[in-house]
N, C-alpha and C positions, 0 to 999 in steps of 0.2 A: 094202392097199398103195395108195399115191398114184397117181393117173392120170398125173401129170406131175411132173417135178422141175425146179425153178428154182434155179440156183446163182448167188450174188452173190460177187464177190471185191473186196476192198479192201486197203489197206496191211497192216492187222493182223487183219482180220476182225471188229473190234470196232465200228467206227462204223456198219457196216451192220446190226448186230443189231436196232436199233430199226426200221429200214426193213423188215427181215424180218418183224418182229412186225406192222407195219402192213399189209404185203402179205398175210400169213396171214389177218388179220381181213377184208381186202377179198375174198380168195378165198372164205373161209367165207361171207361175205354173199352171194356170187354162186353158192353151192352147188358150188364147185370143190374137189376133193380134191387139192391140190397139196402136194408136199414142197418147202419153200422154206428154204434155209439159206445161211449166209455162211461164207466161208473167207478166210484170209490169201492174198494174191497168191502168196506163196512156195509154197503148197500146191496150186495149181491143178491141176498134172498128176496128183498123187496123187488128188485128188478126182474128176477126170475119169475116171481108171481105176477108182476104187472105186464111185462113185455113178452114172456115166453119165447126167449131167443132160440134159434135153431142151433147155435153153438156158443160156447163161452170160452174165451181165451184170457188167461191170466198173464199179467206183465211179469217179467222175470223177477222183479223186486218183491213180489208177493207169492212166489212159487212155494214158499214154506206153508202156505195155506191150502195147498192142493188137496191134501187128504180130507180136510173138513169140507172144502167146497165140493169135492167129488161126491160126498154123501148127498149134498143138495141136488147136484146135477143128475146123479144116478136116479134119485127119486122122481125127477122130472123127465128123465129120458133124454137128456141134453148132453151131447159130446163136450168134453172138456180137454183143453191142452194148455201148456205153458208156452208162451211165445218164445221162439228161439232168441237167445240173448243177442246174438250178432245181428239178426234181422231187426230186433227192437232198437239196438244201439244205432244202427244205420238208418232207422226209420224206413225200412224197406216195405212199404205198403203192399206192393205187388206180391212179394213172397209170403207175407203174413196172410193176405187175402187168399192166396192159393192154398195155404195150409188150412184155413177155415173152410174153403170149398171142399177140400179132400175130406175133412171131418163130416161135412154135410152130405157127402156122396155126390158132389157136383163135378168132380174131376176124375 
């Protein structure tokens, strides 16, 4: 079982799949056993209930949803952040992973 779970959410859950892969590679290189997955923004509440992630990161294209998602994550005690647009655009899995780790108190 993974030590931490990182959930990413974007418009359809598709564009973040490459970022998930890059984050998984970065985590593996650092010896971290993290479950990292992406979901569509419409499925955030279901995934929060099912997977109870340690952190939720929104893709820049759905940052307009931050306030409504913040209510869900606050109720569950889960940190929330919007992925840096430049890191997202460059698919910089290592930087996004490190941001998630900071939110989880891992760095």
